[in-house]
N, C-alpha and C positions, 0 to 999 in steps of 0.2 A: 121470300126471295133472300138470297145470300146478301148479308150486309156489305160484303166487298163489292158486289155489283151495284148495290144501291149507292154506295159512295162514288163508284166509278161514274155512274150515270149523272149523279148530282154534279160532279166536277165538270164533266163535259157540258152539261146544260147551263150551269151557272157561269162558266167562263164565256160561253156563247152569248148569254144574256147580260153579261157584265154585272152579275149579282155576287158581290164579294163580301166576306165578313169584314167588319170594321177593324181598323188598326192604325198604328202610327205610320207616318210616311217613311220612305226609305231614307236612311241617313248613315253616315259613317264611311269608313275607308273602302268598302266593298265596291269594286269597279265592275263594269258591264261583263267582260269576258268571264271573270271569276263567278259572278252572280249567275250567269247563264249556265256555266258548268255545274254549279251547285244544283240548279233546278233540273238539269238533265239527269244528274245522279239521283235526285229525289224521285223523278218520274220513273227512272229505271228500277229503283228499289220498290216503288209502289206496284209496278207491273210485275215484278218478280214475285211479290206476295200474291197477287191475283193468280199468276200462273201456277204457283205452288199448290193452290187450292184446286185448280183445274186438273193438275197432274195427279193429285191425290184422288180426285173423283174418278179419274181414268185408271186408277190402280198403278200409276207410274211414279207418284211422288210420295214421300214418307215423312214430311215435316211441314207444319203449317203455323208454327209460332212466328209471326211476321213482325215487320218493322213499321207498319203503317201507323201514322201518328207521330212517329219519332224521326221523320225525315229531316228534321232540323240538324241531325248529326252530320249531315253532309257539309253543313257550314263549319262545323267543328273540324272535320277532316281538312277542309280548305285552309283553315287557320293554322294548322299544324304542318310540320315537315314530314316527309315520308320516312326519314330516319328517326323519327320519334316513335319508339315502340308503343303499340296500342294493345291493351288488354280490354276486349270489348264485351259489353252487355249483349245478350242474345237478341236484342231488338235493334242492332246497329247495322242493318243491311245498307242503309244509306251512307254510313261512314265508309264501308268497304267499297261501294260502287263509286264514291267520289275519289277515294284514294287510288283505286284501280285506274281511273282516268288520268291520274298524275304519274303513273308508271308505264312507260311504253312497253308494248308487247303483252299486256294482260287484257283479258276479255271478261269483264265482270259478269255480264249476262250469262255467258256460257259456263264460266267457273261456278257460279252460284247455282245454276240449274243442274249442273253435274252433281253438286252436293245434295240438292233437294231429291234427286233421283238415285242417290247413293250409287253412282256409276263408279266402276273401278278406276276410271280415268279422272275422277275428281282430283284436281291438282293439290288439294290439301290433305284430306283424310284417306284418299284412295278408296272411297266407297264404304267406309266404316261407319260414318255418321254424318248428319248435316252439321257442319261447323261454320262459323265465321272465322276466317283465318287465311293467311297467305304468307309464304316465306318471302316472296318478292315484295310484298307490301309491308313487311315488318309487323305482321299481326299474328302472334301465336294463336293457335286454335282454341276456341271456347265453344262449349255446347250450351245446354240450358243451365249453366251454373248459377247458383245463388250466392254471390259475394265471395266464393272461394278463391277467386282470382285476385282479390285485393291484396292479401299478404305478399304474394309474389311480385305484384307491381311495386310495393314498397321496397322489396328486396332488389329488384332491377334498378330502381331509381337510386338506391343507396350505393349500388355498385358502380355507377357512372363516375363519380369523383374518385373512387378507389382505383378504377381502371386508368384514369388519367394520370394518377401518381405512380402506379405500377401496373403496366398493361399486361394482362394475361395473354398467353399465346393465341387463344381462340377468341379474343375480344370481338364483340359484335356491335356495340353501341358507340356512337360518336361522342366525343368529349363534351360537346355543347348540346347534345340532344336531351330531350326530356322524356318521361314516361307518362302516357295517358291511360287512365283506367276508368271505365264507365260502368254504371250499374243503375238499377231502378230505385225508386223511392221506397218500395217495399223491401228490397234487398238491403237498403241502408239500415234497417232495423236488426239485421242478422248479427249474431255475436261475432262472426268472422269479419264483417264490415266494421263493426264498432271497434274490434280489436286492432284491425289494420289501420284505421284512421287514428285511433289513439296512439299507436306506435309511431305514425308519421308525426303527430303533434309532439310526442315525447322526444323524438329525435330532433325535430326543428327547434323545440324549446331550448335545447342545449347548443344551438347554432351549428349542428352537424348538417352538412349539405345534403339536400334531398330534393332533386328536381322532379317533382311528381305533381301531375294534375289529375285530381279526382273530378269526374263529371257525373253528377247525379241527374238522371233523366226522370223527372218528376211528372208522371201522368196521373197521379192522384189515386192510384188503385193498384193492389196486388192481387191478381186473379179476381176475387170477389170482395176483398176487404179494402175499404176505403182508407186512404191516408188522411189523418186529420188536417184540415186546412191550416197552413202555416207551420206544420210540424217540422219539415225539413229545415227551414230557415231557423226556427227556434233552436233546433238541435245542433246545427253546424255553423251558424253565423259568427259565433263568438268563441270558438275553440282556440286555446293558446297555441301559437306556432302555425296556425292554418289560416290563410287569407281567403275570405269569402267573396265570390263573385256571383252575380245573378243576371240571367239573361232570359229573354222570351224566345223559346225554342221554335215558336211558330213564325218568327220573323228572322229570315236568314241574314238580314243586314245587322240586326241587333246581336244575334247569336255569333256571327262572324266577328263583329267588333269586340265583343266582350271576351270571346275565346282568344282573340289576338292579344288582348290586354293581359289576360290570365296567363297565357303561354309565355309572354314576354317577361312577366313577373317571375314565373317559375324558372325560366331560362337564365335570367340575369341575376336573380337573387339566390338561386339554388335553394329555394324554399317551397314547400308544398302549398297548393291552392285547391280550393273547393269551388267548382263551377256548378251552380244550381240552375238547371235548364228546365223551364216549364213547357210541358208538352201535353198531348192528348193521346189516348189509346183508341184505335179504331178496330172494329170487327170482334172485340172480345179478346180473351187471352190467347186462344189458338182456334184452329178450325173446328174442333169438337166442342168448344166452349159456347154455351148459349147464354150470352150476357143478359138477355131479357128475363132469365129465370131469377136473377138477383139484383138487377138494376131497373129502375123506372125508365120507361121509354124516353122521357124528356131528357134524361141524363146523357145517354149515349147519342141521342140525336143532337144535343148541344155540342158534344165533342165532334160529331160529323159536320155540324155547321161550321166549326172552326178547323176544318181540314187544313193541315199545314200547306198542302199544295195550292189550295185556294188563296191562302195568305201570300205565298210566294208569287203566284200569278198576279195578284193585285199589285204587289210591290214592283214587279218587273214592268207591268203595263203602265202604272202611274208614273214611274220614273223614266218612261220612254225607251227602256232597254229592249222590250219585246212588244209585239202586238198580240191581241187575243188569238189571232190565227197562228202566230208564231208559237204561242204557248201550247195551243192544241196540237200543233205540228210536232213539237218536242214530245208531248205526252203520247200521241199516237205512234210516233216513231219508236219510242221505248216499248210500247205494246207489241208492235210488229217485230221488233228485234227479239223480244222474249218468245213470241210465238214461233218465229223461224228457228231460233236456237233450240227450243223445246222439242221440235220435230226430230232434230238430229240427235239430241241428247238422249231421248228415249230409246234410241237404237244401240246405245252403248251397253257393254257387258257389265254385269254386277258380280260382286263376289258370291261364290257359291259353296266353297269348301271351308272346313275349319282351318286348313293350312293357309288359305287365302286371308281369312280374317286375322289369324294370329301372326302373320308375317312381319308386322311392324311392332309387336309387343316389345321385342328386343331391338334397340336402336343400332344403327350401323357403327362399326368401328371408325375411328378417325386417326389420321396421321398426326403424330406428336413428335416434336424434336427430341432426339435421343439425349439421355442424361447420363453423365458419368458419376452421378452421386455428389454429395457435398465434399468440398475440399477439406484437406486436413486442417488448414488454418481456420476455415469456417467452423468446423466441428470443435476445435479447441476453444475458439472464442465463445461459442454457444454453450458448450457443456461445462467448461471450466473444470472444477474439481470433480464433477461427476465422471469424467473420463477414467479417473483412477479406480473407480468402483466397478467398472464394466467387466473386469475379469473375475468378479465375485458373484455368486448366485444371489438373485434378487427376487422379490415378490412381483406379482403381475402388475400392480399399480405403477411401480417404478419402471419396469421394462416398457410398458405402454407409453409412459412419459418420454422415454428416450426415443422410442420409435416415432412418436409424433414429431419430436424435435428433428430427427434426421429427415423425415418426409418433408417437413416445412423448409428445411435447408435446401433440399433437393428440388422441390417444386414451389416456386415463388407464387404460383397462382392459387395455392391452398389458403383458404380462409377458415378460421374456426369461430363459431358463435354459439352462445348459450348462457344460461343463468350461472353466474358466479365462476365462470371458467378462467377469468383473467386475474384480477388482483387476489382473489381468494385461492385460486388454483384448483377449483372444483371441490365438491363436497368431500371427496375421498382423496384429494391431492393428486389426481392423475394429470392435471394440467398445470401443476406448480411450475413456476419459473418461465412458462411459455410467454406470458405477457412481457416480462423483462427481455426475453430473447427476441421477440418478434414485434412488439409494439401493438398499440390499439387498432391499427389498420387491419391487422391480421388475426388478432385475438380479441374478439368483440364480446364484451359483457352486455347482454341484452336485458331488456325488461322481462318481467315475469309473465310470459305469454307464449305458450308452446306453438300456437298457430303462427305467430310472428317470427319465431325462431326458424321454423321450417319455411315460411314464406321468404324470409331473408335468404335462406340457402337456395331455394328454387330460383328466385329472381337473380341472385348473383351468378348462378350456373348459366342462366340465359346469356350472360355477358362474358362467358369464358372462364370464370373462376371454378375451382374445385372446392366446394364447401365441405367442411366436416362439422356439421351442427351437432350439438349435444342435447339430448333430453335427459334431465337430471335423474329421473326414475322411470322405469318401464310403465308404471301405472299412469304417469303424467301424459304418456303418448296419446291416451284416449281422448284427451282434450283437443287433439289436433290430427287425428289419424286420417281425416279426409284430405289433408294437405299431401299425404302420400298417395292414398288411393285415388282421389278424385283429380289431383293435379299432377304430382311428380311422375307417378307410374303411367298415367294415361297420355302424357304429352307425346312421346314417340308414336303411340298407338293412333291417336287422332291426327297426327301430322304426317303419317306414313314415313316416319323416321327423319323428317326434315328438321324438327326441333327436338332438343333434348335438354335435360337438366340433371346431369350426373352429380352424384354426391355420395358421401359416406356418412351415414347417420349413426352416431355413437349413442347407445342407450345403456345406461347402467340399470341392471335389472335382475330378475329371477329371485329365488327365495333364499332361506337359510341364514338371514341376518339374525344373530342371536339377540332376542329381546328388543328389537328396534323397529318401530314404525308401523307394524301391522300391515294390513293388505295394501295400504296406499303407498308404501315404500317397498313392499315385497309383492311382486306380481309374477306368478308363475304360469303365464299364458302367453304364447306367441301366435295364437290363432289369427289374430287380426292382421298380423304381418304375413303369415304363410298364405293367407287368402288372396293376396294381391299379386296378379300376374306380372311376371318380369322382374320382381324385386329379389335380389340376392340377400340371404340372411346368413351371417357368420356368427359363430358362438365359440370362442376359445375357452379352454379350461385351465390353462396355466400361462405364465408370462412369456415363455419362448414362443409358444404357438400364437399368442396374442400379437406379438411384434411381427412375426412372419406373416400371419394372416392379414393384419392391418395393411401391410405393404401391398399385398395382392389386392385388397379391397380398393386402395387408392389407384392401383394400376387399372383395375376394372372400370373405375369411374373416369379416370383420365383418358384412357385409350379406347375403351369400349362403351363409354358414355352411359354406364349403368347406374341405377339407383341401388345402393348397397346399405343394408342395415347391419351394424356391428354391435351385437349384444354382449355386454361385458358383465359376467356374473359378479355381483357386488361382494358376495361372501368370499370369493376367491381373490379379490384385490390384495388383501394383506396376508393371504395364506402362506405359511412357511413350512409347516410340518405336515407329514402324511401319516405315519404310523405311530410315532411317539413324540413326546415333547422334545423340541430342539433337534430333531433329526434333519431339519432343513430340506427334506426330500421333495417338497413341492415348489422349491425355488429353482431358478435356472439362470444360466449366464445369458447375457445379451447377445442375440445372434448377429453375425456380421451384417452390415447394412445392405449388402447386395443379395441377401438370401430371402426367400419367401416360401410360403406354402400355397400352391396353386388351388384355385377353386375346384372343388370336387375331390380333393386329396384327403383321405381319412388317415387317422392315426391308429396304429395297431401295437398293442403290448402283449407279448406272449403268443403261444401257438397251441394252447390247450383245446380239447374237444368241446368244451362249453364256451360258447361265444357270448359276450355281454355287449350289446350295442347300446351306446349312450352318448352323452355330450355334457358339457358344462359341469355343474356341480355333480351330476350323475357320474361323470368320469372320475372325479375325485373320490366319491364314495365307493365306486366300483373297484378302484384300485385298493382301497382299504379292505373291502369285502373279499377281494381275490386272495389276499394274504391269509385270511381266515379259512377260506374254502380250500386253499392249498394244504393246510394242516389237516383237513378232512379228506384229503386225497382227491379233490376235484380240481383239476388243472383248467385254467381259463385262458381265453384270449379276449382282451378288451378292445373294442373298436370304438374309437372316438369319432363321431360323425364330423365334427367341426363345422360343417356346412349344412344348415338346416333347410335352406331352399336355394336353388333347386336341390332336392334330396339326392345325394351322391350314390345313386342306385348301383351303378356298375362297380364303383369302388368298394361299396359295402359287400356286394356279392362276391367280389374277388377276395376280400378279406375273410369271408366265411368259408372259402374252399378248405376242405379238410375238417371243418367243424362237424359235430354230431347233433348239437342242439343250440338254440339261440334264445337268450333272455334279453328282452328290451327293457331298459331302465330309463324312465322318462320323468324328470322332475316337474314337468308341466301336467296340467289336469288330464284326466283320462278322456274326457270329452273335448275334442278339438285339438288334442295334443299330437306330438310327433309320433307317439306310440301307435296311434291308429293307422297312420300312413305306413309306418315301418312294418306293422303286422300284416297289412294288406299287401305290401310289396313282397314280403316273405311268402305269403300264401300263394301269390300269383307267379312268383319267379323262383321259388325254392321248395324243396321237399323236406327241409329241416323242421323237426318239431320245434315249436316256438311258443313262448309265453311273454306276457308283458307285466311290468310293475310300473304303475304310474301314480301320480298324485291324486288325491281325492278331489272330487268336484266341489271345492271349498275355497273360501278366502283364507288368508293366512292370519294367524293370531299373533298377538304380541305377548312376550313373556316366555315362561318355560315351555309352552306348547308351540313355540315358533315353528318347529319342524314336524309336528305331529301328523300333519296331513300329507307329508311328502316322503319319498323313499329315504331310507336310512341304511347305515351299514347292516344293521340287524335284519331289516326287511329284505334287503338284497340277498343276504346269505340265506334266509329262509326260502325266498322265491327260487334261488338257484338250486337249493337242495331239493325242493319239490319237483322242479323240472328235471333235474338230473336223475332222480330216483323214480321217475314215472315210467 
């Protein structure tokens, strides 16, 4: 017999018989109406779990990781305000059912059943996945994430006092609100959780305001692996800057009281707190999980004996708030409501086409107040002596610095965050003077943790800011890539475009650094970024393009709510010369502040019959090779992609008109690189003979062989000769 039905029958029979688990008497500030409302939410959540299993058995439901055993989270919801943003653990159905009852016009039973059945009318995901979440309830959507939502909770909390001092146009969180983030005891061990909690402690230790409540739902097990008894308290009770609270999650009176205390501490002191809630897990991990295969029967039967609904029933009956009949009436009413709604929900249409599924990958545009750009006085005050140098050619690093300055003057909602970007001015000087120009509220020196950098950006974007985070080296992104893939890029997808976290992620990367760093500082692969649906990737090759493209990237984030990755070729930061020493041919003047290069617009040099399609360092090297090829009588046209994703197919094909052959030069690896997609596109969309020159499938060496595995002037010339003469 299904454990869900065993627990159901036991609840009904034990309430009828007055057979309750032992526990403390009701005490604390929880009053009757609130207590009954919590119990109603608990019963609704429990019966939604039962109904999800029945729907799955009928072939109508698609998700059975339930919240049974964690119904104490309804008391947490009651103790918080609706305007406190909540990033939820996947077992927090009871939190959502309780908060839904606090917001007029919402129907928790119907909304959650629509999600279980992946109906297109699901008000959160639009039928794309079962998620906990609701725009009306201030709950961004979460699926079965394992701690990946903690970094952005830190970021959202960090943004609240910032927004109070300087409100962004699209501010979403109240000045005195807090952020709540819940997770399981097993998830607490994940490096993402450890990093986020460490970041919260690091921030609080320096007396920086951070109104954040962590809630650890400790049921003592992660799928089949038991959590050592006392581990959570030992791990988190004495962390610097983090106040520890502990409550019995089986006792709604205790859970409500302690959550109230914790929330009041966070709200008034603007410091993070850790609420350790003791719970049980019922039914196993999910519908397909046979817990009897790895747990002794007496273990899960003990958990079932301490069913939180039985504890709530005992407390309500002993305190005279409800009778046993009232308790059973609430429970059966929830069951009836779920059954009735389920009949209607299963009639709803589901997504059926790729177009339907993909419709929310790209978030909707939003209205933004027009800007006339920074004033002359503001520019003079910010740039100072740099203004006099703007009519002279400059390398990429300096033009990027000026572009960032103009953008931050124009858009006060822009925040920058990253390692060493403030006082030091960045490893390569790109952010020099920005801290002096804009202060620590907007130029944020972070601790060394890429997950927390991206989490800060994602969370701040939830509150209306336009973050420009920096990852110091492309290779470092791999420490945190799930913050892009699993969180930032999927938010509009799983919320049907209702939530977004626009940003422009700056990454210094690619190869060709002479004798520096090896593969950990030179990474010539963008595959992990190109693989993420909806993310725009830009890669300029010289300073003027960098400034113009960065402005477009900020527009895309600000107005179109896009996640944009701006890859800056490190080797080209200081590049001045192209063909000979001191020719200054790779430097450019600073473009006027109102100019930009639109997404999908490629750069073209020359109109020869041999086209070279490339980007980044490949563009620089191809310009050098073109001069050599011209001496051999081979005229070229060089097409700089500029935009890696989405690939500017139409612009490339237009630039190829009149060409006779095409050579692809890709500084990234042959496997997973842009050359694969370009060659496939040319094969499908063009009759041009084509070849590719890409980097070897290798890491990058330090020392004299730093460029041995990547395209060079000579190898481009050789490849062009072979193609042209074939």
